BADRENVEX-518889 format. One record per residue (C-alpha): x, z, y; residue in one letter. Coordinates in steps of 0.001 Angstrom, whole numbers, padded with zeros to 6 digits, always signed. Example, Ala and Ser with C-alpha at 12.3 -4.5 7.8 and 13.67 -1.06 7.14 Angstrom:
! residues 2
+012300+007800-004500a;+013670+007140-001060s;
END
This chain:
! residues 933
+000016+000217-000147x;+001243-000825+003529x;+001920+001930+005912x;-000149+000342+008684x;-003163-001908+008713x;-002357-005507+009821x;-004115-006696+012801x;-006584-008780+010964x;-008159-008703+007479x;-006295-010764+004907x;-008564-010904+001974x;-005879-012508-000356x;-003520-009607+000120x;-006220-006727-000052x;-008235-008258-002980x;-005174-008733-005258x;-004113-005262-005393x;-007155-003218-006095x;-008673-004480-009491x;-005444-003293-011411x;-005969+000061-009700x;-009642+000363-010991x;-008622-000694-014436x;-005483+001688-014634x;-007635+004667-013643x;-010639+003749-016058x;-013045+003635-013146x;-015501+000941-015201x;-015377+003130-018330x;-018695+005172-019335x;-018262+008471-021157x;-019282+008751-024748x;-018650+012490-024794x;-021581+014184-026858x;-021878+016876-024070x;-022138+014548-021241x;-025747+014888-020163x;-025699+012787-017017x;-028395+010032-016777x;-027408+006735-018101x;-027405+003454-016403x;-026883+000375-018438x;-026826-003164-017447x;-026143-005987-020025x;-024390-008733-018735x;-026075-012264-019036x;-023720-013978-021612x;-021639-016667-019703x;-020706-019773-022278x;-017315-019615-023547x;-017110-023105-022455x;-018105-022387-019022x;-016374-021742-015474x;-017714-020052-012669x;-020333-021875-010369x;-022406-020473-007472x;-025205-019328-009682x;-022770-017191-011793x;-021203-015909-008576x;-024663-014717-007068x;-025645-013263-010572x;-022313-011293-010828x;-022709-010097-007272x;-026138-008673-007613x;-025290-007119-010860x;-022175-005505-009739x;-024170-004042-006623x;-026644-002221-009013x;-023751-001061-011464x;-021471+000233-008469x;-024366+001829-006804x;-025423+003684-009780x;-022163+004687-010805x;-021609+006158-007363x;-024948+008227-008005x;-023033+009963-010807x;-024930+007731-013596x;-022998+007481-016720x;-022714+003839-016244x;-022182+000766-018520x;-021768-002569-017556x;-021698-004525-020843x;-019702-007775-020596x;-019416-010453-023210x;-019342-014246-023706x;-021568-016516-025785x;-020293-018963-028379x;-022550-021570-027102x;-023303-023457-030266x;-024212-026894-028999x;-022015-026942-025823x;-018937-025747-027640x;-019272-027937-030532x;-019797-031009-028175x;-016417-030118-026258x;-014266-029946-029290x;-015933-032909-030954x;-015043-034950-027741x;-011341-033924-028151x;-011505-035097-031924x;-012870-038312-030599x;-010056-038987-028171x;-007728-038430-031187x;-009571-041034-033031x;-011203-038691-035789x;-014616-036879-036207x;-015453-033290-037549x;-016371-035075-040721x;-012975-036473-041205x;-011268-033057-041069x;-014105-031027-042804x;-016011-027853-041615x;-013199-025324-042286x;-010523-027231-040182x;-013126-027972-037495x;-013910-024389-037016x;-010043-023632-036838x;-009957-026162-034104x;-012868-024611-032253x;-011224-020970-032392x;-008018-022537-031200x;-010044-023991-028230x;-011495-020764-027623x;-008495-018634-027535x;-007043-021087-025134x;-009827-021842-022649x;-012636-019185-023648x;-011460-016443-021156x;-011365-018644-018089x;-014601-017555-016853x;-013802-013793-017512x;-010889-014056-015153x;-013043-015462-012580x;-015485-012682-012925x;-012809-010316-012287x;-011596-012116-009188x;-015403-011362-008064x;-014770-007700-008618x;-017091-007200-011408x;-016917-003466-012415x;-017653-004217-016287x;-015983-002230-019059x;-013747-004909-020368x;-012708-002778-023357x;-016245-003082-024545x;-016338-006988-024240x;-018307-008680-026972x;-018001-012112-028256x;-021058-013211-030237x;-018825-014384-033080x;-017076-011086-033301x;-017236-009672-036870x;-019405-006705-035882x;-021931-008897-033891x;-021987-011411-036802x;-023249-008707-039167x;-025896-007763-036858x;-027083-011520-036582x;-027211-011809-040266x;-029050-008317-040624x;-031675-009354-038264x;-032288-012611-040216x;-032533-010984-043349x;-034940-008336-042383x;-037158-010875-040568x;-037181-013128-043754x;-037888-010364-045967x;-040804-009188-043680x;-042237-012618-043874x;-041441-013428-040399x;-038806-016372-040935x;-039823-019372-043012x;-038581-022796-043828x;-041052-025781-043526x;-041117-029551-042515x;-042338-029808-038835x;-042134-032275-036056x;-039099-031157-033860x;-037080-032435-031094x;-033650-034226-032188x;-030628-034723-030061x;-029177-037888-031397x;-025865-037003-029357x;-025307-033607-030725x;-027042-034348-033930x;-029064-031210-034054x;-032337-030035-033665x;-033466-028406-030297x;-036142-025883-029424x;-039034-026861-027010x;-037379-024783-024344x;-033990-026799-024528x;-035797-029941-023760x;-036187-031099-020025x;-039157-033454-019226x;-038150-035457-016203x;-040694-038224-014738x;-038840-041392-014796x;-039703-045266-014401x;-040785-046927-017621x;-042853-049640-019403x;-046169-049694-020986x;-045760-052413-023450x;-049015-053911-025149x;-048997-055742-028623x;-051499-056702-030977x;-052008-055627-034743x;-053611-058324-036826x;-056619-057228-038556x;-056374-057710-042192x;-058006-060922-043411x;-060292-059057-045877x;-061627-057183-043000x;-062480-060270-040883x;-059329-061074-039181x;-058859-061147-035546x;-056418-058291-033572x;-056469-055108-032018x;-054237-054283-028811x;-052528-051302-028587x;-049926-050117-025719x;-046858-047995-026140x;-043644-046696-024118x;-041555-046755-027057x;-042315-050034-028990x;-039683-049258-031705x;-041761-046420-033075x;-044390-048803-034271x;-042031-049323-037314x;-043418-045760-038289x;-046794-046273-037368x;-049476-045198-040102x;-052859-045722-038084x;-054502-047134-035177x;-057009-044816-033572x;-060159-045736-031562x;-062657-043329-029980x;-065656-043072-032337x;-067919-043624-029354x;-066250-046694-027954x;-068616-049722-028452x;-065691-052211-028402x;-064558-051045-031684x;-067577-050029-033679x;-067117-052807-036128x;-063578-051834-037038x;-064164-048206-038254x;-062660-047802-041612x;-060914-051293-041709x;-057105-051781-041458x;-054525-053950-039949x;-051309-055466-041289x;-047943-054398-040118x;-046156-057362-038923x;-042630-056362-040161x;-043075-054219-043210x;-045241-054384-046123x;-047794-051809-045133x;-051450-051898-044397x;-052653-049421-041735x;-056020-048027-041319x;-058052-047886-038157x;-059316-044414-037770x;-061333-042576-035337x;-060463-039736-033228x;-062023-038171-030043x;-059143-035693-029481x;-056263-038173-029301x;-058115-041169-027705x;-059276-041780-024178x;-061160-044741-024054x;-060669-045346-020256x;-056656-045208-020826x;-055124-048731-021708x;-056952-050762-024295x;-058718-047722-025711x;-056743-048167-028949x;-053696-046126-029863x;-050964-046587-032404x;-050352-043392-034251x;-046765-042446-035220x;-047136-038999-036987x;-043259-038510-037779x;-042240-039343-034106x;-045093-038024-031667x;-046409-034334-031370x;-049871-035598-030628x;-049688-038118-033456x;-048278-035419-035873x;-051465-033403-035066x;-053515-036365-035460x;-051880-037165-038718x;-052700-033594-040097x;-056271-034032-039150x;-056615-037385-041015x;-054087-036736-043896x;-051798-039779-042651x;-048509-040591-044094x;-045542-039357-042287x;-042715-041921-042148x;-039512-041335-040450x;-037555-044247-038976x;-034581-042776-037585x;-031310-041661-038734x;-029593-038530-037227x;-027533-040703-034884x;-030465-042512-033471x;-030222-045670-035619x;-033038-047131-037673x;-033172-046178-041220x;-034311-048152-044382x;-038040-047508-043241x;-037373-049754-040439x;-037601-053038-042430x;-035475-055891-040775x;-034246-053489-037873x;-032398-051139-040243x;-029176-050060-038710x;-030011-050943-034952x;-029536-048368-032226x;-032945-047068-031269x;-032876-048523-027945x;-031396-051928-029077x;-034288-051811-031773x;-036905-051414-028901x;-035650-054807-027378x;-035511-056539-030793x;-038939-055296-031733x;-040366-056651-028487x;-038697-060026-029162x;-040044-060145-032677x;-043421-059458-031748x;-043118-062249-028903x;-041905-064665-031507x;-044869-063822-033718x;-047249-064444-030728x;-048251-060559-030823x;-046771-059461-027581x;-049450-059029-024834x;-047394-058067-021703x;-046002-055045-020032x;-046298-053306-016576x;-044411-050518-014950x;-045415-047196-015885x;-044050-043546-014640x;-043796-041243-017727x;-042250-038069-018716x;-038866-038498-020396x;-037619-035671-022674x;-034097-035053-022330x;-031507-032579-023922x;-030654-029717-021805x;-027340-029847-023630x;-026308-033304-023727x;-028718-035039-021145x;-029449-037555-023784x;-033131-038759-024631x;-034325-036510-027482x;-036610-037981-030242x;-039745-036220-031958x;-038878-036214-035379x;-040094-034925-038731x;-037651-032294-040324x;-037077-029436-042762x;-036104-026488-040593x;-036093-022579-040413x;-038769-021033-038138x;-039777-017386-036819x;-043304-016516-036644x;-043459-015522-033035x;-047066-014198-032620x;-046658-010903-034261x;-043343-010327-032168x;-044902-011473-028966x;-047837-009301-028660x;-045758-005955-028565x;-043597-007577-026137x;-046547-008491-023749x;-048032-004992-024198x;-044792-003290-023083x;-045342-005186-019813x;-048748-004567-019366x;-048317-000849-020069x;-045465-000740-017331x;-042885+000249-019836x;-041055-002725-018641x;-041579-003947-015114x;-040761-007312-013988x;-039618-008114-010376x;-040651-010003-008553x;-044083-009266-009865x;-045211-012670-009481x;-043252-013681-012856x;-045350-011286-014809x;-048271-013725-014943x;-045911-016583-016006x;-044294-014417-018852x;-047829-013321-019898x;-049133-016909-020014x;-046059-018083-021982x;-045973-015411-024553x;-049997-015870-025001x;-049420-019566-025882x;-046072-019351-027552x;-045291-021576-030613x;-043281-020626-033659x;-039443-020611-032877x;-037318-023133-034504x;-034052-021223-035205x;-031818-023633-037256x;-029400-025912-035882x;-027489-028742-037537x;-024050-027506-036280x;-020882-026158-037888x;-019993-023720-034844x;-022333-020710-034945x;-023717-018014-037298x;-024337-019733-040638x;-027675-019045-041946x;-027287-016191-044558x;-029209-018097-047214x;-027730-019453-050708x;-029928-021922-052781x;-029627-021594-056564x;-029648-025293-058219x;-030617-023744-061665x;-033786-021714-060669x;-034318-022661-057254x;-034339-019017-055927x;-033201-018363-052367x;-030635-015390-052136x;-031016-014049-048523x;-028733-011058-047925x;-026363-009738-045192x;-023156-011077-046332x;-020381-013900-045578x;-020470-014972-049328x;-022209-014167-052448x;-020912-014452-056264x;-024031-015767-057686x;-027841-016172-057557x;-029582-012681-057364x;-032265-013625-059686x;-030665-015633-062479x;-026881-014826-061989x;-026171-018454-061777x;-022627-019417-059924x;-024023-022713-059161x;-025271-021652-055846x;-024528-023193-052221x;-025053-021768-048891x;-027250-023121-046052x;-025202-025624-044055x;-027112-024878-040858x;-026240-022407-038301x;-028576-020256-036176x;-029927-021098-032641x;-027579-019610-029947x;-030711-017972-028568x;-031201-016012-031730x;-028035-014322-031693x;-027963-013579-027989x;-031559-012117-028227x;-029905-009127-029963x;-027575-008509-027214x;-028675-005069-025731x;-028511-003420-029208x;-026199-005827-030968x;-023487-004891-028508x;-023866-001089-029445x;-023173-001251-033058x;-026668-002003-034541x;-027637-001800-037543x;-025369+001204-037675x;-026602+004431-036054x;-024342+005884-033632x;-024071+007879-030406x;-023238+004787-028614x;-026401+002828-029755x;-028529+005937-028869x;-026802+006526-025519x;-026787+002877-024206x;-030090+001595-025865x;-032495+000790-024074x;-030718-000706-021037x;-031929+000223-017635x;-032033-003138-015863x;-031709-006687-016952x;-030793-008982-013918x;-030875-012494-014499x;-032255-016006-013334x;-035852-016675-013645x;-034913-020066-015431x;-034070-018246-018501x;-037081-015781-018536x;-038325-017508-021702x;-035126-018950-023236x;-033558-015351-023403x;-035545-012537-021729x;-038558-012925-023742x;-036541-013076-026977x;-034622-010101-026229x;-038027-008215-025732x;-039571-009399-028934x;-036174-008568-030936x;-035654-005234-029204x;-039106-003810-029792x;-039254-005010-033388x;-035803-003878-034308x;-035373-000705-032079x;-039094+000360-031525x;-038890+000257-027625x;-038297-002438-025005x;-034652-003133-024362x;-035067-002721-020498x;-036993-000790-018109x;-036735-003330-015284x;-036183-007161-015632x;-034926-008282-012336x;-035012-011992-011691x;-032923-013680-008918x;-033214-016963-007155x;-031752-020445-007882x;-028784-021255-005535x;-029080-024550-003987x;-027222-026508-001204x;-028140-025826+002554x;-030915-028659+002423x;-032690-027093-000506x;-031319-029410-003211x;-030177-028218-006695x;-026455-028299-006982x;-025175-031052-009152x;-022103-033283-009582x;-024466-036295-009561x;-025665-035193-006208x;-021976-034196-005122x;-023177-031009-003633x;-021366-028441-005992x;-019066-025672-004712x;-016526-023975-006459x;-017052-020242-005494x;-013225-019767-005742x;-012591-022279-003172x;-014881-020148-000869x;-012776-017000-001950x;-009062-018576-001973x;-009741-021177+000564x;-009275-025010+000074x;-009268-028069+002201x;-012345-030358+002273x;-010750-033023+000308x;-010077-030647-002569x;-013642-029508-002333x;-015330-032801-002250x;-013327-034208-004966x;-014575-031359-007233x;-018055-031775-005965x;-018114-035675-006683x;-015550-036310-009259x;-014288-039966-009529x;-016146-040991-006328x;-014182-042567-003289x;-013098-039900-001041x;-015222-040864+002044x;-018279-041233-000201x;-017983-037786-001516x;-017399-036570+001925x;-020444-038172+003235x;-022765-036822+000594x;-021116-033164+000769x;-021464-033056+004569x;-025114-034271+004133x;-025806-031548+001565x;-024074-028793+003863x;-024545-029720+007465x;-022804-026678+008641x;-019592-027942+007295x;-019201-030595+009825x;-018469-028042+012438x;-016065-025998+010172x;-012666-027833+010631x;-010724-029179+007837x;-011886-027003+005114x;-012756-023394+004140x;-010456-020639+005024x;-009815-017783+002715x;-013104-016186+003226x;-012352-013765+000383x;-014599-012192-002464x;-016177-009612-000090x;-017472-012150+002440x;-019087-014085-000415x;-020576-011210-002328x;-022210-009996+001052x;-023567-013401+001721x;-025242-013480-001500x;-026717-010021-001258x;-027996-010884+002351x;-030381-013497+000823x;-033949-012372-000401x;-034043-012185-004108x;-037775-012687-003849x;-037188-016388-002920x;-037102-018943-005657x;-034414-020816-003965x;-031562-019766-001962x;-030050-022526+000452x;-026284-021479+000637x;-024754-021864+003986x;-020949-022062+004145x;-021406-021196+007831x;-023018-017815+006855x;-020250-017047+004585x;-017885-017700+007437x;-019986-015502+009453x;-019868-012571+007105x;-016069-012963+006919x;-015929-012164+010499x;-017973-009091+009635x;-015194-008136+007229x;-012804-008461+010123x;-015066-006338+012279x;-015153-003397+009829x;-011306-003931+009389x;-010673-003681+013091x;-013038-000660+013818x;-011186+001183+011291x;-007754+000116+012552x;-008694+001140+015863x;-010228+004601+014783x;-007351+005689+012524x;-004725+006717+015131x;-007577+009014+016672x;-008568+010555+013348x;-005229+012440+012683x;-006152+015824+011801x;-009995+015176+011378x;-011946+017580+009228x;-014480+015930+006782x;-016823+017687+004630x;-019255+016683+002059x;-021904+017576+004338x;-022601+015942+007860x;-021376+017670+010944x;-023622+019539+013505x;-022242+018078+016800x;-023708+018945+020275x;-023039+015867+021999x;-025995+013397+022313x;-023756+010548+021372x;-022683+012283+018163x;-026056+013442+017216x;-027295+010137+017862x;-024841+008150+015455x;-025828+010672+012563x;-029479+009837+013152x;-028753+006221+012902x;-026310+006530+010050x;-029340+008328+008170x;-031768+005688+008845x;-029554+002954+007860x;-028643+004881+004758x;-032371+005339+003590x;-032949+001755+004055x;-029856+000669+002003x;-030728+003086-000942x;-034367+001963-000842x;-033241-001702-000869x;-030872-001132-003843x;-033847+000688-005638x;-036221-002040-004955x;-033961-004850-005779x;-034092-005780-001991x;-030323-006218-001129x;-031239-008117+001918x;-032806-005160+003311x;-029896-002876+002244x;-027185-005447+003797x;-029294-006072+006859x;-029616-002424+007603x;-025725-001690+007145x;-024849-004837+009080x;-027002-003777+012169x;-025864-000026+011895x;-021918-000992+011565x;-021776-003880+013876x;-024472-002707+016404x;-024645+001002+016547x;-021186+001785+015322x;-019051-000744+016927x;-020886-002102+019953x;-022186+001293+021132x;-020674+004416+019410x;-016979+003031+019149x;-017188+001956+022964x;-018643+005248+024119x;-016058+007167+022054x;-013104+005691+023960x;-013090+007610+026956x;-013821+010994+025061x;-010983+010273+022501x;-008463+009156+025039x;-009203+012077+027241x;-006213+014475+026649x;-007288+017192+028981x;-007682+020588+027721x;-011207+021033+029118x;-012047+018047+026883x;-010678+019449+023729x;-013840+020827+022266x;-015755+017396+022799x;-012722+015382+021584x;-012387+017182+018277x;-016308+017086+017807x;-016293+013443+018397x;-012988+012762+016280x;-014614+014782+013364x;-018005+012801+013723x;-016172+009532+013887x;-014355+010265+010878x;-017373+011320+008853x;-019444+008398+010036x;-016865+005920+008995x;-015982+007384+005851x;-019635+007596+004905x;-020178+003913+006104x;-017337+002812+003867x;-018798+004341+000861x;-022212+002906+001675x;-020795-000646+001871x;-018684-000459-001182x;-021322-001593-003848x;-021349-004926-001937x;-017937-005162-000666x;-015592-003443-003207x;-012122-004688-001997x;-012124-004066+001637x;-013902-000758+001403x;-011244+000514-001275x;-008470-000732+000954x;-009936+001325+003975x;-011305+004300+002118x;-007910+005285+000861x;-006673+005301+004388x;-009523+007428+005969x;-009721+011211+006233x;-012061+012357+003263x;-013606+015396+001913x;-011387+017659-000207x;-011351+016902-003929x;-012458+013358-003563x;-011870+011083-006381x;-009133+008502-007102x;-011282+005641-005933x;-014230+004973-003633x;-015940+003459-006691x;-016124+006982-008084x;-017373+008777-004662x;-020621+009525-004024x;-023021+006665-002667x;-023904+007773+000739x;-027618+009259+000538x;-030061+009389+003613x;-029322+012892+004012x;-025696+012139+004674x;-027089+011497+008433x;-029119+014084+010506x;-032756+013307+011661x;-032707+013843+015338x;-035662+012094+017055x;-034834+013368+020573x;-031131+011974+020647x;-032422+008618+019152x;-035074+008462+021831x;-032757+009309+024583x;-030130+007106+023627x;-032635+004240+023478x;-033284+004762+027299x;-029309+004454+027883x;-029206+001482+025594x;-031887-000289+027566x;-030505+000485+030927x;-027163-000787+030022x;-028385-003909+028538x;-030638-004619+031519x;-027461-004250+033611x;-025281-006366+031524x;-028133-009179+031244x;-028074-009404+035146x;-024216-009755+035008x;-024474-012125+032474x;-027196-014404+034060x;-025468-014266+037377x;-021987-015121+035942x;-020360-012006+037214x;-016640-012083+036023x;-016118-009839+033044x;-013550-007771+034803x;-015306-007205+037975x;-016923-003663+038607x;-020365-003885+040150x;-022235-001195+042305x;-025269+000045+040168x;-028319+001807+041126x;-030844+003593+038925x;-034096+004659+040011x;-036965+006681+038304x;-039683+008816+039312x;-039354+010984+036254x;-037075+013729+037111x;-036308+014489+033273x;-035262+010687+033173x;-032945+011076+036125x;-031325+014156+034453x;-030819+012196+031437x;-029111+009325+033379x;-026985+011633+035157x;-025902+013439+032025x;-024869+009977+030435x;-023225+008879+033912x;-019868+008217+031952x;-021362+006341+029320x;-023329+004134+031674x;-020377+003561+033977x;-018091+002644+030962x;-020337+000124+029447x;-021784-001531+032650x;-018489-001551+034280x;-019556-000016+037543x;-017552+001257+040464x;-020316+003391+041702x;-023436+004614+040305x;-026349+006060+042126x;-029213+007845+040323x;-032086+008559+042729x;-035979+008851+042965x;-038246+005659+043142x;-039414+004343+046046x;-036583+003217+048494x;-036504-000282+049708x;-034382-003016+047673x;-031001-003331+049345x;-030170-006813+050246x;-028290-008751+047800x;-029489-006538+044753x;-030940-007931+041683x;-033609-005763+040277x;-034954-005409+036677x;-036519-002466+034899x;-035858-000839+031410x;-037496+002334+029847x;-039353+003407+033134x;-036093+002853+035044x;-035512+000611+037899x;-032238-001127+037505x;-030469-002391+040486x;-027203-004406+040313x;-025530-005044+043646x;-024111-008497+043630x;-023325-008953+047314x;-019536-009472+047664x;-019408-009708+044058x;-021060-013116+043430x;-020243-016076+045759x;-023456-017321+047397x;-022721-020885+047231x;-021897-020827+043680x;-024993-018724+042861x;-027325-021283+044754x;-025625-024138+042991x;-026354-022491+039461x;-029964-021745+040368x;-030742-025272+041716x;-029399-026577+038332x;-031439-024094+036324x;-034520-024796+038343x;-034157-028703+037861x;-033570-028412+034205x;-036564-026028+033866x;-038894-028398+036046x;-037748-031189+033655x;-038761-029389+030596x;-041837-028154+031831x;-042931-031861+033021x;-042191-032871+029439x;-044224-030284+027794x;-047123-030834+030303x;-046858-034699+029274x;-046912-033932+025694x;-050094-031556+025871x;-051739-034191+028151x;-051226-037153+025656x;-054356-038847+024409x;-055206-036926+021117x;-052461-034670+020787x;-054423-031410+020934x;-057004-033063+018407x;-054630-034302+016158x;-051641-031874+015835x;-051946-028817+013787x;-053308-025912+015490x;-050010-023897+015184x;-048064-027001+016907x;-050340-027011+019780x;-050325-023429+020269x;-046379-023402+019975x;-046278-026048+022677x;-048651-024174+025179x;-046551-020962+024677x;-043441-022894+025704x;-045043-024271+028501x;-046187-020878+029692x;-042505-019393+029253x;-041149-022291+031309x;-043578-021600+034214x;-042726-017921+034107x;-039010-018844+034033x;-039494-021160+037056x;-040953-018346+039007x;-038191-016009+038305x;-035743-018640+039261x;-037450-019168+042584x;-037161-015365+043028x;-033497-015652+042150x;-032977-018463+044783x;-034272-016117+047466x;-031779-013388+046153x;-028901-015915+046435x;-029663-016371+050148x;-029127-012731+050626x;-025486-012794+049385x;-024301-014745+052304x;
END
């Protein structure tokens, strides 16, 4: 630690040294001592993917969680911030398979065992990247407890959950229509599919009606012509008069030897849409699948796992699905069956993992029966055992859980938790046990067994996170102490992916909900409100904000591979405020970034991130730094106790009252997950009350070395030291690094801990209620502000001292003003201050205003040049007259008041009234200017 604070806050220097200090002293470690009877606070970290790197969404989530964790630790909760990473089955396998392709091989070339060795090798090399980035953000997690979802103990918990659910009849294997990712070669759950509206084509073609049924044709329409290779029916509405004579008849498939029945179905068919006749492909469309079940239709799969047409596709076998689409259209045209097409907007299902178009496909998979699990999870929220914040998401949660479908949990991957099921080829029995391997069939003892090739959905394993990380299924003090968790803080976008599934699994296996509160934060978007994406070119690496980066580096990351000017143009469009920020981001530091995230309302669904706002809070960091730097020389010998001092001076009583009010709002904001309220209160207290007012008013007291001022000087010194130390503790959860640096230097109560992170979070009682001091200081502030406003408006030189008169008919007010004469003279910069009763005439050249029942007269004669003042006022009058005329013209425009929204009309009228009022004030000022000669 340096002996003296640098002239300005340097985040690179300060933030680099404190994390190691926290780790060395075990600051983040919860207690597992049996006799520790403190209340616990547990927050499980949402698992970042092992493939991942930090993005702005992570950075915000980490910030909000760490605020909660640090705040509760400082409130003397036995606090666990449980860290870990997820193996991310599909995402990780895709990455490693891409590496293999660059080497000219595939996973099938090297086999499952060697492939998994490659994945583990990759994980060791790159998997810890995001953890190191989280540490840069100051996360106070107990890294010694960090868990990876493929750790042996966690694998055991995953197998145990599967085995129990299977033997309880809640897991089953069945052939169902699923979503298939042709790039990742695996099934996806419906939650992993994003339906995006895109431009497409509605293609019409005719099926020939069988000759024995009278011939002719029936025209159908489709957006996926290649699926007609798997059609097993044509459906019409039973009441559609156009097709009454075709009920029960059949058509000939033009490419394969198959007759297709014409069926009637009032559920599937809308006679007003298209031709009123619908092709039915039960193995490749969810609605068609349901239709097939109602009519006992044949299910014909036409796709291979890689998206090529299989042998059911007749002459199109081996073609890629999209090539087959074109080929089928050409072939239909050649046969005279193509009837044209038209543009059509449709919903395209895309994989959340690979962005490829997924295919509905019939497949044999493992499923969880979710209805029996969902009902208790809903009831826990209804009963208030678990509260969702913001409350608006409760209805969404209830709706989704009410309509929940069975959960497909098998994935056709090699990386992940292999399903603990062994098939016996002799007796066909399924051995389902919690083991990595088995010797033989548990029923017949045969060695002729094979393990299920599929792995479990990543969300299945992560659903066990709140208790799987605490040693379940083993009973232990750790499990009993740290389950259930107190809070879960995460993005609203994974409420169903993860949160709902943890609720179901936690209640089922542990008997109680895994969380008391579910806190859902917003989506971070760019400054214009668009989602961050490398396609749009509006991504910002949070570490570029922390460490600093020139804009060339920033925009190349935002839009990789694009020409620099194009990337810069798109980035500036996404973040307009950056156009005025020079050549790049300075090193704003972690604290400024964290404070920015905490300053946004968590109740909003979207947070438009503004780099300019981060820059502004970097200035706030500097303000805090310089306030302490100024104070330290005066605080030598200060006595700071655990309780607030009891000063006599109004100024010191006032600052303690303001401190208490700010701390009350800060603590309430943390408790209610309204960090914007917390940061707002602390910001306005520190910058406004403490720096702008108290610090300035302290200076003459602290610098007065006279013996007669000794008592006031010591009182102010001790109060100042107490308020600063208390403020730094309050700010710590939001800005951990700068507060640690400054707190270590400030006078502190005896017996303070090794780190501010272990000190007590300042409660509201750290201040003192004093309504009288607050009321009286408000008068002084109003008077000073009024006088300063006159100085500013008249462009009085900042160093000039102006004569000032304060008039009031209230004797008590005059006594108050007299008692605070030094404060007023200091802040207004007046050479003479007269306090007198009301009623005297206004002196020539005096600008008059009023504040808090006090007339404020600022003497400008001899201070302000008359010619300059006249010229300034004339400029302002012309400008105001021009604006007034423009507003009058706008309101007089034909139809404006009738067509414009009422609020726009009202706002325009208000602007006009304000302009007219200003014009009158300026005319009065012109008269005053004439008195200055």
